[in-house]
C-alpha angles and dihedrals in degrees: 000000000000119000119198113230134172120262106295094244092051089046092053092048092051091049092050091051091049090049093052091047093053092050093048091051093046093052097041095049097041096044090050093045101039102023100041101021096239109169093353109172092018115120098219095049091046090050092049092049089053097042094054097035110121091209099054129087132237092025137104099282091047092049091048094047092048091047093053090050090050088049089054089048092052093048090051092052091046090049090053089053092045091048092053091048091052092051095253095126101147097089100027090111090051091055092049095048089050088052092055091047091056090049088055091046090049090054091047091048092054096044099031088223093165089070085081086071093038091060096038129089097236093126139333135213111188105296096336126119117264097229092075092064091051097047101037097073091048091052092049093051092047092048091050091051090054096051094100090045092053093048092057091059121096110269097251093046091046093054092046092051093044093047094048092047092050092047091050093052089047090051091051098046110023100083095043092044091052087051089053092050096044099036091237115109105208089188095057093133102108130165110289093026124106123207123186139179119355092354090062093044089053090049094046092049090055091043090049094054091051093049094044093054091048091048094051091047095053092047090051088051090050089053092049095047092044091053090050091049091054091050092053092046089051089048092051090051096047107070095103129125113285095004126115118257126196123216135178110008088359096289114166127247131155133239112216122210115256116266115251 
């Protein structure tokens, strides 16, 4: 099934503007509501503060984040298909596995399933959440397995993918790692706890930084994969007489017309 999308650069720009708008709404409404007490106790204001809150589930920011992750998963799957059609079959499985990983991350982003580890006592590091120590080794092993795949990508795409991956990991871990090193857990708002006033505003600011970094990283990844998808589609359409054809890491060769 082919889905029509805007040019990948325009799509990435629109996603970035939507991300910024969501975070501005989240901070403005929640700082007014929790920090200054505007509409406290009123159903509509409380609903708005929850609906636009970037750290809540089953609301606008969660749906947006999960949708962008699913978009990345779809682009990865389409890239695998386009790579196979272009004769670049060596890393088709890698593209598809990445697609499935992004589907799983999207589900986790929507349900916040990793909080099961955050609230558990699997391991502790200062004041940090235990889930980091469980996930980090798996991420390192997965990254090491994908080094050859990354090296086969064009240089610009490789740096975009590597940069977005590093930024996403930074967004996931930075705030909690700072909490471990300083002894002050900024993300101390766990299920069953209630924060109000300036305590909640401080928490929301930390959570917003975390979510914003992750959002920018995923959109950058979408742009990188979308650009790669377009390259493979162009490559698949090029093998015609007298037209240039790229092989390998998009190196250029020429197909000559058959002799009469």
